N, C-alpha and C positions, 0 to 999 in steps of 0.2 A: 657505489650502490646507494640507492635511495630507499628510505624506509617509509612505508605508508601504513598508517593505522586506521582500519575501518571499525567504526563503532556502531553496533547494532543492538536492538533490544526487543524486536517483535517479529511476527511472521512476515509482514511486508518487507521489512528490512532484509531478511535473508533472501527473499525473492529478488530484490534489487541488487543485493551484493553478489549473488551467484554469477551472473554473466560478466560483471565488472571484474570480479576476482579472477575469472578464467582469462580474460584479456590481459590483465596486468601480469598474470603468471607467465605469459608468453614473452615478457620483457626480461632480458638477461640482467638488467641493472636495478630490478625492483625486489625488495624484501617486503612481505606483507605480514601484518599483525592484526588479528581480529580480537576485539574486546566485546563481550556480550554483557550488557548492563543487567540482564535478568529481569527487564521490565515485564516480559511475558514469562510466567513461571510454569505454564501448562506445557507438558511434553509435546502435545500435538500442535501447539502454537509456536514452538521454537525448536526443541530438540529433534523432533521428527523431520523438520525441514532441513536441518543441518545434514542429516543422513541422506535424505531424498535428493537434495540438490548438489550433493558431492562437495560440500564446503568443509574444509578442515575444522575440527573442533577448535573453538576459540581458545587462545592462549590464556585469556583472563575471563572470569565470570564474576561480576560484582554482586549478583544475587539480590538485587534490591527488592524484587517482588512488588506486590500491590501496595501503594502508599497514596496519601494525599499528594496532589501534583507537586506542590512546593517542597514537601518532605522528600518525595521521590527524586526530584531534580537535584536537591541539595546532596542527597546520598550519592547520586551518580557523579556529581562534580567532585565530591570528597574522595570517592573511590578512584576516579580517573587521574587525579592530580599526581599521586606518587607513580602511577604507571607511565604517564607522560614524562615525568622527570627521569624515570629509569630508562625508558626506551628512546627518548629524544627523537620522535619521528620527524621526517621532513614535511609530511603533510598528513592531516587528519581528514578522513572521508566520512561524511554523514549522509543519511538517507531519509527522505520523506519529511514528516512534520510531527513527530512524537515528542514526549518529554525527554526521551533519551537523545533525540536529535538536538533539541535546543540546549540541553545541559552540556552535551559534548561540544557544541559550538562555542559556548561561553568558556568552557575549560580550555579549548584550543586558543581562543583569543587571549585569555589571561596568561597563557604560557607562550604567547607570541609564535604560535605554530600556524602555518598556512592551512586554510580550510577549504575543502571542496564539498559542495552540496549537490547531491544527486536528487533530482526532482525539485529544482529551484524555481522560484518566481511565481508559483501558483498562489492564488489568493481567493478567499471567500468573502472578504470585505465585511466581516463582523467579528469584533473582538469577544463576543459572547461565545464564540466557537473556540474551544481549547487549542485545536490544531492551528487555527489562524494566528494565535499569539506565538506559537512555536515557529511557524513559518516566518513571521516578522522578525523574531529574535535571531533566528538562524541566519537569514539573509542580510541582517544588519552587520554581521562580522565575517561573511563569506568572502573568499578571494576568487574562487573558481565556481561560477554559477552554471550548472549543467541543466538546461531547460528542456523539458519534454515536449513543449508546445510553443507555437508562436505567441499565444496569449501570455505564457510565462515570461517569454523574452520581452514582450512589450511592457508587462508590468514592471519588470526590473528597470527598463529604460525610463519609464515614467517615474520610477523611484529615484532616478538620478544615478543609476549604476552605469558608469561610463566605460568600464573595462572589465575583462574577465567573464563576460556574458557569452555563453555558447548555446546555440540551438542544436541539440544532439538527437532529440527524440526520446521516447520512453524505453528504459532498459527492460521493462517487463515484456515488451514485444520481442526483444532479442531472445529471451528465455523460451518463449512460446515457439518462435520460428526455428530455433536450434533443437527443439525437442518434439517435433511433430509426431515422430514415431512413438515416443513415450506417451503422448496424449492419446493417440489412437489405441495403443495397448491398454490404456486406463479406461477405455470405453466399456470394458467388461463390468464396470461398476453399475452400469444401467441395468444389466440383467440381474446382478446381485441385489439391486434395490427394486426389481420388478417394474422398471420404467420403460416407457415407449418414447422414442425420440419425438420431440415437439408436442408431447402430451402432458408435460409437467412444467412447473415453474421452479426455478432455483432461487431460494430466498436466503438472505442474511440480514441481520440486524444487530448492531453492537454499539453505535455511536452514543455518547453520553446524552446528547440532546434528545434521543428517543428512549433510551433505557432508564434515564433518571426522571423522566416525566411520565407518570402513570397513565395520563390521558393519551399521550402519544403512543405508548406501547399498546394500549387497549385498541386504539383506532387502527393501528397497523395489523394487529392480530385479527380484528374484526374484518378488515379488508381481505386478508389472506384467507380467512374462512369462507368469505363470500366467493372468492375466486375458486377455492377448492370445491365448494358446493355446486359451482357452475360447470364442473367437469374436469378441472385440472388438479393433478396431484401437486402437493407443495413439498418440495425437498428442502429441508431446513437444517443445515449443520449449525448447531447452536453454540454460540460463543459463551465462555464461562461467565462473563459479566451478565449476559442476557439470561442465562439459566438461573443465576442467583436472584435477579430481579423478579423473574416469573415465579420462583419459589417464595420469595419474600412477600409478594402481593397475591399469592394464591391464584395465579392465573393458569395453572396447569390444565384446567378444564378447557381452556381456549384451544388447546392443542389436541383435543380428542377428535376422532372422526377418521374414516378410512382415507380421506384425502391427504392426511398428514404423514410424511415420512421424516421424522425427527431423528437426526444422527449426530454423532460427535463430530468435532472439527476434523476435516479430512486433508489428505495430502494435496500438494499443488497440482499434480497431473490429473488426479481424479477430479479436482475442482474444475480444471479446464475442460475435461471431458463432459462434465455435467452442464457447464455454462454453454459450451458449443452446441449441445443437443437439446437445450431447453427451448420451450416456446418463447419465453422471455424471462428475464431476471427481475428480482424485486429486492432492492438493497439500499443501504446507506453507506456501503463500503466503496471508497474511492478505487480500490483495487478491482473489485468486481465490476464497477462501472466501466473502467477502461478495458478490462478483459472481455466484457460483453461486446464492446466496440470492436476489439480485435477479431472476435469470432463472428461478427455481424449478427449478433443476437440482440433484439430490442431489450431495453432496460427501463424499468420504472424506478425512479430514484425517490426513496422515502425520506429524503432530507430536503430542507428548504432551499438549498443551493448546492452547487458543485463547482469544483475548480476545473473540471474537464469540459470546458465550454464548447470545444470543437465537436464533441460527440453529441451535444444537445443541438447545436446549430445545424448539424447535418441531418438531424431527425432520427438518430438511433436511440437516444436516451431522452427521458421525459421527467422533468422535475415536478413532483407532486407533493412532496413533504408528507408528514403523517396525517394527511387529509383523506379520509375514506372516500368522500365524494369525488375528489380529483383522481384518486387512484383508480376507482372503478370506471370513471369516464374513459380512461386509457385502456385499462385491462379488458374491458368488454369488447374492444375492437382495436387491437394493437396495430398502429400504422407501421408499415415497413418502408424505410427510407429508400429512395431511388438510387442514391449515389453514396459511395464510400471513398473518401479521398485520402485515406491513410494519414490522417492529420496528426497522429501520435508517433510518426516516425517510419523508418524503413528497415528496422531490424539491425542497424549498425551502431546504435547509441553507445554501447559498451566499448566498441573498438575506438570510436571517436574520443570517448572519455579517457581511455588509456593513453592515446596519442597526445592529447592535450596535457595531461598530467606530466608525462615524461618531458615534453617540450618546456612546460612551465618550470619544472624543477631544474632542468638543465640551464635554462636562461638565468634562473635565480642564482644558481651556483656560480655561473660565469660573472654575474654582477658583483658577487661577494669578493671576487678577486680583481 
């Protein structure tokens, strides 16, 4: 038996874990342990997804909650150390680019445990971006690099990673393809919110570069209001961080008007239904960017860069940043790409990851003898 410890901490982690967990569950010689760092403490951002995606309750929950990044990472490492010592996993699996990801990677390396990184190799090439630092820290100690795109694979090769690099595709696509019926069933959310397909915009905004800069968040809300006044409803599931910033700076008036539909964070399948039927999406979320690409829904990126280069090159996504003029230049006449090359995978990423992990652990065990 091989013991695999998956360490998660927020909504995107559960989305990425779900199809990988299911594929590993099919292997007779794999025991799985889930550790939740508690980085996201809102029930709709973590607990709800555990139930919706049929993931077992984590055996451990560190409950670190919201902290300054260094404090948060220190508490995660401190909490993980005795768990790793107790369980002695053969491999630790991490996902994405959060503080939980980087802290878990460091804890794995310090305990001499093999590390697999799902969504490896992506880069934004600016250390001012917190997620970029986490990407670099994690990939510096990774043993199995699971790349969602050719760009990610090339980045790792350029970084001198000579082995353990695998182009598998994006695991999020696996989850969507395996649950098309549940996404179709979730389309009832449109009637519940009084929405007409292709007559609304799906918006998210939560990255620190936007929420922590008052001018950026104002520009984004101004642009959204202009889009709304031009005839599109704005469906806005508001992240707790964004809600706190809007309240702190008395920006609630910016969300007035019949064109706004402000809701709490919603489930994965309802989110997919809303993205699929939107005229376009308006977001700084890496998850929403790639999910828009999966559903062939144009996307305005309100960040200054993105790691999902293929979606931009193909003409499905447009990098505008928190720049109202750039946003409106695209929003007023959204171009529709002519081609879609499935650059983020074929829906078999999780199966490939499970096979690679089992092969790696088997070879490692043989070499020990």
